[in-house]
C-alpha positions, 0 to 999 in steps of 0.5 A: 561785645563788638567794637565800633568806631564812632566818628564825631565831627563837631562844629559851630552853627552858622549863626554862631561865631567862630572866633578861631576861624576868624583869627585864621582868616585875618592872618591869611589875609593880613600876613600872607595876602590870601584875599579870595578867602571869605570866611573860615569854620572851624571844628573838632574830629573826635573818633571813639572805639567803643565796645558795645552789643550793637550800634544803638548802644555804641551811639548812646555811649558816645552822646553821654560822653559828649554831654557829660564832658560838655564837648557838645552844646546844642545851642551853638554846635552842629553835630554830625555822627557816623558809626562803623 
Protein backbone atom coordinates (compact mmCIF):
# COMPACT_ATOMS: atom_id res chain seq x y z
CA UNK A 1 0.00 0.00 0.00
CA UNK A 2 1.05 3.56 -0.70
CA UNK A 3 0.42 6.71 1.33
CA UNK A 4 -1.54 9.52 -0.25
CA UNK A 5 -1.96 13.06 1.03
CA UNK A 6 -5.50 14.16 0.31
CA UNK A 7 -6.30 17.85 0.77
CA UNK A 8 -9.89 18.93 1.24
CA UNK A 9 -11.15 22.52 1.11
CA UNK A 10 -14.72 22.92 2.25
CA UNK A 11 -16.68 26.15 2.03
CA UNK A 12 -20.28 27.34 1.95
CA UNK A 13 -21.87 27.79 -1.45
CA UNK A 14 -22.42 31.40 -2.51
CA UNK A 15 -26.18 31.06 -2.02
CA UNK A 16 -25.73 29.82 1.57
CA UNK A 17 -25.21 32.20 4.48
CA UNK A 18 -21.84 32.23 6.17
CA UNK A 19 -22.49 33.48 9.73
CA UNK A 20 -18.84 33.15 10.74
CA UNK A 21 -17.69 35.21 7.76
CA UNK A 22 -20.38 37.81 8.45
CA UNK A 23 -19.26 38.11 12.09
CA UNK A 24 -15.61 38.55 11.10
CA UNK A 25 -16.56 41.21 8.55
CA UNK A 26 -18.71 43.10 11.07
CA UNK A 27 -15.89 43.05 13.61
CA UNK A 28 -13.40 44.34 11.05
CA UNK A 29 -15.79 47.13 10.07
CA UNK A 30 -17.15 48.22 13.45
CA UNK A 31 -14.17 47.62 15.73
CA UNK A 32 -11.20 48.09 13.43
CA UNK A 33 -12.54 50.42 10.74
CA UNK A 34 -11.93 48.25 7.66
CA UNK A 35 -14.54 49.93 5.44
CA UNK A 36 -13.33 48.46 2.13
CA UNK A 37 -13.87 44.79 3.04
CA UNK A 38 -17.20 43.93 1.41
CA UNK A 39 -17.50 40.29 2.39
CA UNK A 40 -15.63 37.39 3.94
CA UNK A 41 -16.30 33.70 3.29
CA UNK A 42 -14.92 31.11 5.69
CA UNK A 43 -14.17 27.46 5.18
CA UNK A 44 -12.25 24.47 6.45
CA UNK A 45 -9.02 22.88 5.34
CA UNK A 46 -8.50 19.19 6.05
CA UNK A 47 -5.46 17.10 5.25
CA UNK A 48 -5.79 13.32 5.26
CA UNK A 49 -2.89 10.88 5.04
CA UNK A 50 -4.45 7.73 3.66
CA UNK A 51 -2.96 4.30 3.02
CA UNK A 52 -4.45 2.87 -0.16
CA UNK A 53 -3.57 0.87 -3.25
CA UNK A 54 -4.28 3.77 -5.62
CA UNK A 55 -5.64 7.32 -5.86
CA UNK A 56 -9.21 6.17 -6.47
CA UNK A 57 -9.22 4.07 -3.30
CA UNK A 58 -7.75 6.96 -1.28
CA UNK A 59 -10.43 9.33 -2.60
CA UNK A 60 -13.21 6.88 -1.77
CA UNK A 61 -11.92 6.59 1.79
CA UNK A 62 -11.87 10.37 2.23
CA UNK A 63 -15.35 10.87 0.75
CA UNK A 64 -16.67 8.11 3.00
CA UNK A 65 -15.15 9.84 6.06
CA UNK A 66 -16.58 13.23 5.04
CA UNK A 67 -20.06 11.79 4.59
CA UNK A 68 -20.14 9.47 7.60
CA UNK A 69 -18.93 12.19 9.98
CA UNK A 70 -21.29 14.69 8.32
CA UNK A 71 -18.45 17.11 7.68
CA UNK A 72 -19.74 17.72 4.15
CA UNK A 73 -23.33 18.65 3.27
CA UNK A 74 -23.74 18.83 -0.54
CA UNK A 75 -26.76 21.12 -0.17
CA UNK A 76 -24.77 23.98 1.37
CA UNK A 77 -21.09 23.16 0.82
CA UNK A 78 -18.66 23.27 -2.06
CA UNK A 79 -15.86 20.77 -1.92
CA UNK A 80 -12.43 20.80 -3.54
CA UNK A 81 -10.36 17.64 -3.17
CA UNK A 82 -6.82 17.10 -4.42
CA UNK A 83 -4.43 14.17 -4.04
CA UNK A 84 -0.64 14.03 -3.96
